[in-house]
C-alpha positions as CSV (number, residue, x, y, z in Angstrom):
1,M,-24.7,354.4,23.6
2,T,-24.6,357.7,21.7
3,G,-27.0,358.0,18.7
4,G,-26.5,356.8,15.2
5,N,-25.6,360.2,13.7
6,W,-22.4,360.2,15.7
7,L,-21.5,356.6,14.9
8,G,-22.4,356.7,11.2
9,L,-24.1,353.3,11.3
10,S,-27.5,354.3,10.1
11,G,-28.5,352.2,7.1
12,K,-25.6,349.9,7.5
13,T,-26.1,346.1,7.6
14,I,-24.5,344.5,10.6
15,V,-24.2,340.7,10.9
16,V,-23.8,339.4,14.5
17,T,-22.8,335.8,15.0
18,G,-23.9,334.3,18.3
19,G,-26.4,337.1,18.3
20,S,-28.7,335.5,20.8
21,G,-26.2,335.5,23.6
22,G,-25.7,338.2,26.2
23,I,-23.1,340.2,24.4
24,G,-24.7,339.5,21.0
25,R,-28.1,340.8,22.2
26,A,-26.5,344.0,23.6
27,I,-24.8,344.6,20.2
28,L,-28.1,344.0,18.5
29,R,-29.9,346.6,20.6
30,G,-27.1,349.1,20.3
31,A,-27.0,348.7,16.5
32,L,-30.7,349.1,16.1
33,D,-30.6,352.3,18.3
34,A,-27.9,353.5,15.9
35,G,-30.2,353.1,12.9
36,A,-28.5,350.0,11.5
37,R,-30.1,346.9,10.1
38,V,-29.1,343.8,12.0
39,V,-28.8,340.1,11.1
40,V,-28.8,337.7,14.1
41,L,-27.0,334.5,13.4
42,D,-27.3,331.6,15.9
43,Y,-26.8,327.9,15.7
44,D,-30.5,327.5,16.6
45,A,-32.7,329.1,13.9
46,K,-35.7,329.5,16.2
47,T,-33.7,331.3,18.9
48,A,-32.2,333.6,16.2
49,E,-35.7,334.5,14.9
50,E,-37.1,335.1,18.4
51,T,-34.1,337.3,19.4
52,A,-34.6,339.4,16.3
53,R,-38.4,339.6,16.8
54,E,-38.0,340.7,20.4
55,A,-35.7,343.5,19.4
56,D,-37.6,344.6,16.3
57,S,-41.3,343.5,16.4
58,A,-42.0,345.1,13.1
59,G,-39.3,343.0,11.5
60,C,-38.1,345.9,9.3
61,L,-34.5,346.2,10.7
62,A,-33.7,342.9,12.3
63,I,-33.8,339.3,11.0
64,G,-32.7,336.0,12.6
65,L,-31.1,333.2,10.7
66,G,-29.9,329.7,11.8
67,C,-26.2,329.3,11.1
68,D,-23.4,327.0,12.1
69,V,-20.4,329.4,11.9
70,S,-18.0,326.4,11.7
71,D,-19.7,325.2,8.5
72,T,-18.8,326.9,5.2
73,D,-22.0,326.0,3.5
74,S,-24.1,327.2,6.4
75,V,-22.4,330.6,6.5
76,A,-22.6,330.9,2.7
77,A,-26.3,330.3,2.8
78,A,-26.7,332.9,5.5
79,A,-24.7,335.4,3.4
80,E,-26.9,334.7,0.4
81,A,-30.0,335.5,2.5
82,V,-28.4,338.7,3.7
83,A,-27.6,339.7,0.1
84,E,-31.1,339.0,-1.0
85,R,-32.7,341.0,1.8
86,W,-30.4,344.0,2.1
87,G,-27.8,343.7,-0.6
88,G,-24.9,342.4,1.5
89,C,-23.0,342.9,4.7
90,D,-21.2,346.1,5.8
91,V,-20.1,345.0,9.3
92,L,-19.4,341.6,10.7
93,I,-19.3,341.0,14.5
94,N,-17.6,337.6,15.1
95,N,-19.1,336.9,18.5
96,A,-20.1,333.2,18.5
97,G,-18.2,331.0,20.9
98,I,-18.4,327.9,23.0
99,L,-16.6,326.6,26.0
100,R,-15.8,322.9,26.7
101,P,-13.8,323.0,29.9
102,G,-11.3,320.4,31.1
103,P,-7.6,320.1,32.1
104,L,-5.3,319.7,29.1
105,E,-3.8,316.5,30.4
106,D,-6.9,314.5,29.5
107,L,-8.9,316.8,27.2
108,S,-10.2,314.9,24.3
109,L,-9.1,315.9,20.8
110,E,-12.8,316.0,19.9
111,D,-13.5,318.8,22.5
112,W,-10.3,320.6,21.6
113,T,-11.2,320.5,17.9
114,R,-14.8,321.5,18.3
115,M,-13.9,324.6,20.3
116,L,-11.4,325.7,17.7
117,D,-13.9,325.0,14.9
118,V,-16.4,327.5,16.4
119,N,-14.2,330.0,18.2
120,L,-11.4,330.3,15.6
121,N,-12.4,328.7,12.3
122,G,-15.8,330.4,12.6
123,C,-14.1,333.8,12.6
124,L,-12.1,333.0,9.5
125,I,-15.1,331.4,7.6
126,G,-17.4,334.4,8.4
127,S,-14.7,336.9,7.5
128,Q,-14.0,335.2,4.2
129,I,-17.6,334.9,3.1
130,F,-19.0,338.2,4.4
131,G,-15.7,340.0,3.5
132,K,-16.4,339.3,-0.2
133,Q,-19.7,341.2,0.2
134,M,-17.8,344.1,1.9
135,V,-15.4,344.3,-1.0
136,E,-18.3,344.5,-3.4
137,R,-19.8,347.3,-1.3
138,G,-16.6,349.3,-1.2
139,G,-15.4,348.3,2.2
140,G,-16.5,347.4,5.7
141,A,-15.5,346.5,9.2
142,I,-15.0,343.3,11.1
143,V,-15.0,343.1,14.9
144,H,-13.9,339.9,16.6
145,V,-14.9,339.2,20.2
146,A,-11.9,337.5,21.9
147,S,-11.2,337.6,25.6
148,I,-8.6,338.6,28.2
149,S,-7.9,334.9,28.1
150,A,-6.2,335.5,24.8
151,S,-3.2,336.9,26.7
152,Q,-3.9,335.5,30.3
153,P,-4.1,331.7,30.2
154,Q,-7.4,330.5,31.6
155,P,-6.7,327.1,33.3
156,F,-8.9,324.1,32.9
157,S,-10.8,325.6,30.0
158,G,-9.5,323.4,27.2
159,A,-8.8,325.2,23.9
160,Y,-10.4,328.5,25.1
161,S,-7.3,330.5,25.6
162,P,-5.3,329.1,22.6
163,G,-8.3,329.7,20.4
164,K,-8.9,333.3,21.6
165,A,-5.2,334.1,21.2
166,A,-5.4,332.8,17.6
167,V,-8.4,335.0,17.0
168,A,-6.4,338.1,18.0
169,M,-3.6,337.2,15.6
170,L,-6.1,336.3,12.8
171,S,-7.6,339.8,13.2
172,R,-4.2,341.5,12.9
173,Q,-3.4,339.5,9.8
174,L,-6.8,340.3,8.2
175,A,-6.1,344.0,9.0
176,Y,-2.8,343.9,7.1
177,E,-4.1,341.9,4.1
178,W,-7.5,343.6,3.8
179,G,-6.7,347.1,4.7
180,P,-6.0,348.0,1.0
181,K,-9.5,346.6,0.3
182,R,-11.0,349.2,2.7
183,I,-11.9,346.5,5.3
184,R,-10.8,347.1,8.9
185,S,-10.4,344.2,11.4
186,N,-10.2,344.8,15.2
187,V,-10.7,342.9,18.4
188,I,-12.4,343.5,21.7
189,S,-11.3,341.3,24.6
190,P,-13.9,341.2,27.4
191,G,-12.9,340.5,31.0
192,L,-15.4,339.3,33.6
193,V,-18.9,339.8,32.2
194,L,-22.3,338.9,33.6
195,T,-24.2,337.1,30.8
196,P,-26.7,334.2,30.7
197,L,-23.7,331.9,30.1
198,S,-21.8,333.1,33.3
199,E,-24.7,334.0,35.6
200,A,-24.4,330.7,37.5
201,F,-21.0,331.8,38.8
202,Y,-22.6,335.0,40.3
203,K,-25.4,333.4,42.2
204,D,-23.0,332.8,45.1
205,E,-22.7,336.3,46.6
206,D,-19.3,335.5,48.2
207,V,-17.9,334.6,44.7
208,R,-19.4,337.7,43.2
209,R,-18.0,340.1,45.8
210,A,-14.6,338.4,45.5
211,R,-14.6,338.8,41.8
212,E,-15.7,342.5,42.1
213,R,-12.8,343.1,44.4
214,L,-10.4,341.9,41.8
215,V,-11.5,344.6,39.3
216,P,-10.1,348.1,39.8
217,V,-13.4,349.8,38.9
218,G,-15.2,347.6,41.4
219,R,-17.8,345.8,39.4
220,I,-18.4,343.0,36.9
221,G,-18.8,344.0,33.3
222,R,-22.1,344.2,31.6
223,P,-22.9,343.1,28.0
224,Q,-23.6,346.8,27.2
225,D,-20.0,347.7,28.1
226,M,-18.8,345.3,25.4
227,A,-21.4,346.3,22.9
228,D,-20.5,350.0,23.1
229,V,-16.8,349.3,22.3
230,A,-17.7,346.8,19.5
231,L,-20.0,349.3,17.8
232,F,-17.4,352.0,18.1
233,L,-14.9,349.8,16.3
234,A,-17.5,349.0,13.7
235,S,-18.4,352.7,13.1
236,D,-17.0,355.5,11.0
237,R,-15.6,357.0,14.2
238,A,-13.0,354.3,14.2
239,A,-12.2,354.7,10.5
240,Y,-8.4,354.9,11.2
241,V,-8.4,352.1,13.8
242,N,-7.2,348.8,12.2
243,G,-5.5,345.7,13.6
244,Q,-6.0,346.7,17.2
245,E,-7.2,344.9,20.3
246,I,-9.2,346.8,23.0
247,V,-9.4,345.1,26.3
248,V,-12.7,345.8,28.1
249,D,-12.1,344.5,31.6
250,G,-12.3,347.4,34.0
251,G,-8.6,347.1,34.5
252,L,-8.5,343.5,35.7
253,S,-5.6,342.5,33.4
254,Q,-3.4,345.3,34.9
255,T,-3.5,343.9,38.4
256,L,-0.8,341.2,38.3
257,M,1.9,343.1,40.1
258,G,-0.5,344.1,42.8
259,T,-0.6,340.5,43.9
260,V,3.1,340.4,44.5
261,P,3.8,340.9,48.3
262,R,5.8,344.1,49.1
263,P,6.9,345.1,52.6
264,G,4.6,348.0,53.8
265,Y,2.3,347.8,50.9
266,S,0.3,344.6,51.4
267,G,-3.4,345.2,51.2
């Protein structure tokens, strides 16, 4: 990550939901390196506090708060704490998400609803509440973390793909409605990423190598790959980027036609 002078994030307050996860932690570290102040929101308050403390032992530039992104009162309480500490939010990274897998034919409505509550409604609630602070501060930026599953259906994953697809559209609508308020809204859509949540898949070396062969650049994504793009979209360097989705997958989503057999071209 290039330094904060280039990004223009120095002194900005960045709120990261799901900030204790793999991608969230990478965004936290990158934001601190860029001179920003960072608020880590996590469902578990202790985990949020520990994550912030590990990244900033002095406690001057990072704080951790417990927050259920699907609960309006919980998000409002977190926003109030941010306002009291640093005057409000300049950048919101909607990164929190959960997965409750299962085939659609017998997926419970409870699991379907819970995933949408966190993965989709959480983005709207956070945007509404922290967006008001951005308006008061003269503008800001929102970056939503979706997935290539927003456009490529991920089977046996419940509401994951529908929810991420809705997040991408939500971002575009926010970009249109809030652009005049000087608030930009964009999306990053990660592909295969090695995080604590997915590392179990990669313990099998055969599975890892097979997945790596699927990606044109020949490797699995790292959380830092996602953080670099998210922080660019959050920064002044992306001041004229609004309502866009950047796919960060090493080219994986462009390989469909390569799977179609062709005489003389089969790999």
